[in-house]
LOFI-178808 format. One record per atom (N, C-alpha, C): residue in three letters; atom name; x, y, z. Coordinates in steps of 0.2 Angstrom, whole numbers, plus 2048, in hexadecimal, padded with zeros to 3 digits. Layout:
> ALA/CA/X/Y/Z
...
This chain:
> MET/N/7D2/7AD/7DD
> MET/CA/7D1/7B1/7E4
> MET/C/7CC/7B6/7E3
> LYS/N/7C7/7B7/7E8
> LYS/CA/7C2/7BB/7E8
> LYS/C/7C3/7C0/7EE
> ILE/N/7C4/7C6/7EC
> ILE/CA/7C5/7CC/7F1
> ILE/C/7BE/7CF/7F2
> VAL/N/7BB/7CF/7F8
> VAL/CA/7B4/7D1/7F9
> VAL/C/7B4/7D7/7FD
> ASP/N/7B9/7D9/801
> ASP/CA/7B9/7DF/805
> ASP/C/7C0/7E3/805
> ILE/N/7C0/7E9/807
> ILE/CA/7C6/7ED/807
> ILE/C/7CB/7EA/80B
> ILE/N/7CA/7E7/811
> ILE/CA/7CF/7E4/815
> ILE/C/7D3/7DE/811
> GLU/N/7CF/7DA/80E
> GLU/CA/7D2/7D5/80A
> GLU/C/7D6/7D8/804
> LEU/N/7D4/7DD/801
> LEU/CA/7D8/7E1/7FC
> LEU/C/7DE/7E4/7FF
> LEU/N/7DE/7E7/804
> LEU/CA/7E4/7EA/807
> LEU/C/7E9/7E5/809
> LYS/N/7E7/7DF/80C
> LYS/CA/7EB/7DA/80D
> LYS/C/7EE/7D7/807
> PHE/N/7EB/7D6/802
> PHE/CA/7ED/7D4/7FB
> PHE/C/7F3/7D9/7F9
> GLU/N/7F1/7E0/7F9
> GLU/CA/7F6/7E5/7F7
> GLU/C/7FC/7E4/7FC
> HIS/N/7FC/7E3/802
> HIS/CA/802/7E2/806
> HIS/C/806/7DC/804
> ALA/N/803/7D7/801
> ALA/CA/807/7D1/7FF
> ALA/C/80A/7D3/7F8
> ILE/N/807/7D7/7F4
> ILE/CA/80A/7DA/7EE
> ILE/C/810/7DE/7F0
> PHE/N/810/7E2/7F5
> PHE/CA/815/7E6/7F7
> PHE/C/81B/7E2/7F9
> ARG/N/81A/7DC/7FD
> ARG/CA/81F/7D8/7FF
> ARG/C/823/7D5/7F9
> ILE/N/81F/7D3/7F4
> ILE/CA/822/7D0/7EE
> ILE/C/826/7D5/7EA
> ARG/N/823/7DB/7E9
> ARG/CA/826/7E0/7E5
> ARG/C/82D/7E3/7E8
> PHE/N/82C/7E3/7EF
> PHE/CA/832/7E6/7F3
> PHE/C/838/7E1/7F2
> TYR/N/836/7DA/7F3
> TYR/CA/83B/7D5/7F2
> TYR/C/83F/7D6/7EC
> PHE/N/83C/7D7/7E6
> PHE/CA/83F/7D8/7E0
> PHE/C/842/7DE/7DF
> LEU/N/83F/7E3/7E2
> LEU/CA/842/7EA/7E2
> LEU/C/849/7EB/7E5
> GLU/N/84A/7E7/7EA
> GLU/CA/851/7E7/7ED
> GLU/C/856/7E3/7EA
> LYS/N/854/7DF/7E5
> LYS/CA/858/7DB/7E1
> LYS/C/85B/7DF/7DA
> ILE/N/857/7E4/7D8
> ILE/CA/859/7E7/7D2
> ILE/C/85E/7EC/7D2
> ASP/N/862/7ED/7CD
> ASP/CA/867/7F3/7CE
> ASP/C/864/7FA/7CD
> ASP/N/85F/7FA/7C9
> ASP/CA/85C/801/7C8
> ASP/C/855/801/7CA
> PRO/N/854/802/7D0
> PRO/CA/84D/801/7D3
> PRO/C/848/807/7D2
> TRP/N/84A/80C/7CF
> TRP/CA/847/813/7D0
> TRP/C/840/813/7CD
> GLN/N/83F/810/7C7
> GLN/CA/839/810/7C4
> GLN/C/834/80C/7C8
> GLU/N/836/806/7CA
> GLU/CA/832/802/7CE
> GLU/C/830/805/7D4
> LEU/N/835/807/7D8
> LEU/CA/834/80A/7DE
> LEU/C/82F/810/7DE
> GLU/N/830/814/7D9
> GLU/CA/82B/81A/7D8
> GLU/C/824/817/7D7
> ALA/N/823/812/7D3
> ALA/CA/81C/80F/7D1
> ALA/C/819/80C/7D8
> VAL/N/81D/808/7DB
> VAL/CA/81A/805/7E1
> VAL/C/819/80B/7E7
> HIS/N/81D/80F/7E8
> HIS/CA/81C/815/7EC
> HIS/C/816/819/7EB
> ASN/N/816/81B/7E4
> ASN/CA/810/81E/7E2
> ASN/C/809/81B/7E4
> PHE/N/809/814/7E3
> PHE/CA/803/810/7E4
> PHE/C/802/810/7EC
> ILE/N/807/80F/7F0
> ILE/CA/806/80F/7F7
> ILE/C/803/815/7F9
> VAL/N/806/81B/7F7
> VAL/CA/804/821/7F9
> VAL/C/7FD/823/7F7
> ASN/N/7FC/822/7F0
> ASN/CA/7F6/825/7ED
> ASN/C/7F0/820/7EC
> VAL/N/7F1/81A/7EE
> VAL/CA/7EC/815/7ED
> VAL/C/7EB/812/7F4
> HIS/N/7F0/80E/7F6
> HIS/CA/7EF/80A/7FC
> HIS/C/7EE/80E/802
> ALA/N/7F3/812/804
> ALA/CA/7F2/816/80A
> ALA/C/7EC/81A/80A
> LYS/N/7EA/81D/804
> LYS/CA/7E4/821/804
> LYS/C/7DE/81D/805
> MET/N/7DD/817/803
> MET/CA/7D8/812/805
> MET/C/7D7/811/80C
> GLU/N/7DD/80F/80F
> GLU/CA/7DD/80E/816
> GLU/C/7DB/814/81A
> ASP/N/7DE/81A/819
> ASP/CA/7DC/820/81C
> ASP/C/7D5/822/81C
> LEU/N/7D2/822/816
> LEU/CA/7CB/824/814
> LEU/C/7C6/81F/816
> TYR/N/7C7/818/816
> TYR/CA/7C2/813/816
> TYR/C/7C3/80F/81C
> VAL/N/7C9/80E/81F
> VAL/CA/7CA/80A/825
> VAL/C/7CC/80D/82B
> PHE/N/7D1/811/82B
> PHE/CA/7D3/815/831
> PHE/C/7CF/81A/834
> LYS/N/7CB/81D/830
> LYS/CA/7C7/822/833
> LYS/C/7C2/820/838
> ASP/N/7C0/81A/838
> ASP/CA/7BB/817/83D
> ASP/C/7BF/814/843
> ILE/N/7C5/814/843
> ILE/CA/7C9/811/848
> ILE/C/7CE/816/84C
> PRO/N/7CD/818/851
> PRO/CA/7D1/81D/855
> PRO/C/7D8/81B/855
> GLU/N/7D9/814/857
> GLU/CA/7E0/812/858
> GLU/C/7E4/812/852
> ALA/N/7E1/813/84C
> ALA/CA/7E5/813/846
> ALA/C/7E8/819/844
> LYS/N/7E7/81E/848
> LYS/CA/7EA/825/846
> LYS/C/7F2/824/845
> PRO/N/7F6/821/849
> PRO/CA/7FD/820/848
> PRO/C/7FE/81D/841
> TYR/N/7FA/818/83F
> TYR/CA/7FB/815/838
> TYR/C/7FA/81A/833
> SER/N/7F5/81F/834
> SER/CA/7F4/824/82F
> SER/C/7FA/829/82F
> ASN/N/7FD/82A/835
> ASN/CA/803/82E/835
> ASN/C/809/82B/831
> ASP/N/809/824/832
> ASP/CA/80E/820/82F
> ASP/C/80E/822/827
> HIS/N/808/822/825
> HIS/CA/808/823/81D
> HIS/C/80B/82A/81B
> LYS/N/80B/82F/81F
> LYS/CA/80E/835/81E
> LYS/C/816/834/81E
> LEU/N/818/830/823
> LEU/CA/81F/82F/823
> LEU/C/822/82B/81D
> ILE/N/81E/826/81C
> ILE/CA/820/821/816
> ILE/C/820/826/810
> GLU/N/81B/82A/80F
> GLU/CA/81B/82E/809
> GLU/C/821/833/808
> LYS/N/823/836/80E
> LYS/CA/828/83B/80E
> LYS/C/82F/837/80D
> TYR/N/830/831/810
> TYR/CA/836/82D/810
> TYR/C/837/82B/809
> GLY/N/832/828/806
> GLY/CA/832/825/7FF
> GLY/C/833/82B/7FA
> ASP/N/830/830/7FB
> ASP/CA/831/836/7F6
> ASP/C/839/838/7F7
> SER/N/83B/838/7FD
> SER/CA/843/83A/7FD
> SER/C/847/835/7FA
> ILE/N/846/82F/7FB
> ILE/CA/84A/829/7F8
> ILE/C/84A/82A/7F1
> ILE/N/844/82B/7EE
> ILE/CA/843/82C/7E6
> ILE/C/847/832/7E4
> LYS/N/846/838/7E7
> LYS/CA/848/83E/7E5
> LYS/C/850/83E/7E5
> GLU/N/853/83B/7EB
> GLU/CA/85A/83B/7EC
> GLU/C/85D/835/7E9
> LYS/N/859/830/7E7
> LYS/CA/85C/82A/7E4
> LYS/C/861/827/7E9
> ARG/N/85F/826/7EF
> ARG/CA/863/823/7F4
> ARG/C/861/81B/7F5
> LYS/N/864/817/7F1
> LYS/CA/863/810/7F2
> LYS/C/864/80D/7F8
> GLU/N/869/810/7FC
> GLU/CA/86B/80D/803
> GLU/C/865/80E/808
> TRP/N/860/813/806
> TRP/CA/85B/814/80A
> TRP/C/855/80F/809
> LEU/N/855/80C/803
> LEU/CA/850/808/801
> LEU/C/84E/802/806
> PRO/N/853/7FE/809
> PRO/CA/851/7F9/80E
> PRO/C/84D/7FC/814
> ARG/N/84F/802/816
> ARG/CA/84B/805/81C
> ARG/C/844/806/81A
> TYR/N/843/809/814
> TYR/CA/83C/80A/811
> TYR/C/838/804/811
> VAL/N/83B/7FF/80E
> VAL/CA/837/7F8/80E
> VAL/C/835/7F6/815
> LYS/N/83A/7F6/819
> LYS/CA/839/7F4/820
> LYS/C/833/7F8/823
> ILE/N/833/7FE/823
> ILE/CA/82E/803/825
> ILE/C/827/801/823
> VAL/N/827/800/81C
> VAL/CA/820/7FF/819
> VAL/C/81E/7F8/81B
> LEU/N/822/7F3/81B
> LEU/CA/820/7EC/81D
> LEU/C/81E/7EB/824
> ASP/N/822/7EE/828
> ASP/CA/820/7EE/82F
> ASP/C/81A/7F2/831
> HIS/N/819/7F7/82D
> HIS/CA/812/7FB/82E
> HIS/C/80D/7F6/82C
> ASN/N/80D/7F3/826
> ASN/CA/808/7EF/823
> ASN/C/807/7E9/828
> MET/N/80C/7E6/82B
> MET/CA/80B/7E0/82F
> MET/C/807/7E2/835
> ASN/N/809/7E8/838
> ASN/CA/805/7EB/83E
> ASN/C/7FE/7ED/83C
> GLU/N/7FD/7EF/837
> GLU/CA/7F6/7F1/835
> GLU/C/7F2/7EA/835
> GLU/N/7F5/7E5/832
> GLU/CA/7F1/7DE/831
> GLU/C/7F0/7DB/838
> LYS/N/7F5/7DD/83D
> LYS/CA/7F4/7DA/843
> LYS/C/7F0/7DE/848
> TYR/N/7F0/7E4/848
> TYR/CA/7ED/7E8/84D
> TYR/C/7E7/7EC/84B
> ILE/N/7E7/7EE/844
> ILE/CA/7E1/7F3/842
> ILE/C/7DC/7EF/83E
> PHE/N/7DE/7EB/839
> PHE/CA/7D9/7E7/835
> PHE/C/7D4/7E3/839
> PRO/N/7D6/7E0/83E
> PRO/CA/7D2/7DC/842
> PRO/C/7CC/7E0/846
> LYS/N/7CD/7E6/846
> LYS/CA/7C8/7EB/84A
> LYS/C/7C3/7ED/845
> VAL/N/7C4/7EB/83E
> VAL/CA/7BF/7ED/839
> VAL/C/7B9/7E7/83A
> LYS/N/7B4/7E9/83C
> LYS/CA/7AF/7E3/83E
> LYS/C/7AA/7E2/838
> GLU/N/7A8/7E7/834
> GLU/CA/7A4/7E6/82F
> GLU/C/7A7/7E6/828
> LYS/N/7A5/7E2/823
> LYS/CA/7A8/7E2/81D
> LYS/C/7A7/7E9/819
> LYS/N/7AC/7EB/816
> LYS/CA/7AB/7F2/813
> LYS/C/7AD/7F0/80B
> GLY/N/7A9/7F4/807
> GLY/CA/7AA/7F3/800
> GLY/C/7B1/7F5/7FE
> LEU/N/7B2/7F3/7F7
> LEU/CA/7B8/7F5/7F4
> LEU/C/7B8/7FD/7F3
> ALA/N/7BE/800/7F4
> ALA/CA/7BF/807/7F3
> ALA/C/7C0/808/7EB
> LEU/N/7BB/807/7E7
> LEU/CA/7BC/808/7E0
> LEU/C/7BE/80F/7DE
> ASP/N/7BB/814/7E2
> ASP/CA/7BC/81B/7E0
> ASP/C/7C4/81D/7DF
> ILE/N/7C7/81B/7E4
> ILE/CA/7CF/81C/7E5
> ILE/C/7D2/818/7DF
> ILE/N/7D0/812/7DE
> ILE/CA/7D3/80E/7D9
> ILE/C/7D2/811/7D2
> GLU/N/7CC/813/7D1
> GLU/CA/7CA/816/7CB
> GLU/C/7CE/81D/7C9
> GLN/N/7CF/821/7CF
> GLN/CA/7D3/827/7CE
> GLN/C/7DA/825/7CC
> TYR/N/7DD/820/7CF
> TYR/CA/7E4/81D/7CD
> TYR/C/7E4/81A/7C6
> GLY/N/7DE/817/7C4
> GLY/CA/7DE/814/7BD
> GLY/C/7DD/80C/7BE
> PHE/N/7D8/809/7BC
> PHE/CA/7D7/802/7BC
> PHE/C/7DD/7FE/7B9
> GLU/N/7DF/801/7B3
> GLU/CA/7E5/7FE/7B0
> GLU/C/7EB/7FE/7B4
> ASN/N/7EC/804/7B7
> ASN/CA/7F2/805/7BB
> ASN/C/7F2/800/7C1
> TYR/N/7EC/800/7C4
> TYR/CA/7EB/7FB/7CA
> TYR/C/7ED/7F4/7C8
> GLN/N/7EA/7F2/7C2
> GLN/CA/7EC/7EB/7C0
> GLN/C/7F3/7EA/7BF
> LYS/N/7F6/7EF/7BC
> LYS/CA/7FE/7EE/7BB
> LYS/C/801/7ED/7C1
> MET/N/7FF/7F1/7C7
> MET/CA/803/7F0/7CD
> MET/C/801/7EA/7D1
> THR/N/7FB/7E8/7D1
> THR/CA/7F8/7E2/7D5
> THR/C/7F7/7DC/7D1
> GLY/N/7F6/7DC/7CA
> GLY/CA/7F5/7D6/7C7
> GLY/C/7EE/7D4/7C6
> ILE/N/7E9/7D8/7C9
> ILE/CA/7E2/7D7/7C9
> ILE/C/7DE/7DC/7C6
> ASP/N/7D9/7DB/7C3
> ASP/CA/7D4/7E0/7C0
> ASP/C/7CF/7E0/7C5
> ILE/N/7CF/7E5/7CA
> ILE/CA/7CA/7E6/7CF
> ILE/C/7C3/7E7/7CD
> ARG/N/7C2/7E9/7C7
> ARG/CA/7BB/7E9/7C4
> ARG/C/7B8/7E2/7C3
> ASP/N/7BC/7DD/7C4
> ASP/CA/7B9/7D6/7C3
> ASP/C/7B6/7D4/7CA
> PHE/N/7B6/7D8/7CF
> PHE/CA/7B4/7D6/7D6
> PHE/C/7AE/7D9/7D7
């Protein structure tokens, strides 16, 4: 698989979230995995979307606002260890991602490079643990 621009990378990450959420809902003690996925969503994925994709698309403002809601809701679930809230969190994130792919990503007309600065801040090794790819190879 060759990822050549940020939209392809974001779609790939959406697929990773679907897989991780599937397993997350199956395990008895989801807290460490949830915290890792949530941290990635907030500090890498959403940051890339907000800084490099949404800023050029006025219709994307509600999706940027969703990122704040996802951050706060996920933080609350983790802090309070409310497993019964987890399915709602998963649904919010997956619906949000599906709508981005349907309504926002097609509006991006030009190829944009990969957002390596944000990934570098997160750590290339950490990124590889979360996604399974070493982005430096692209």
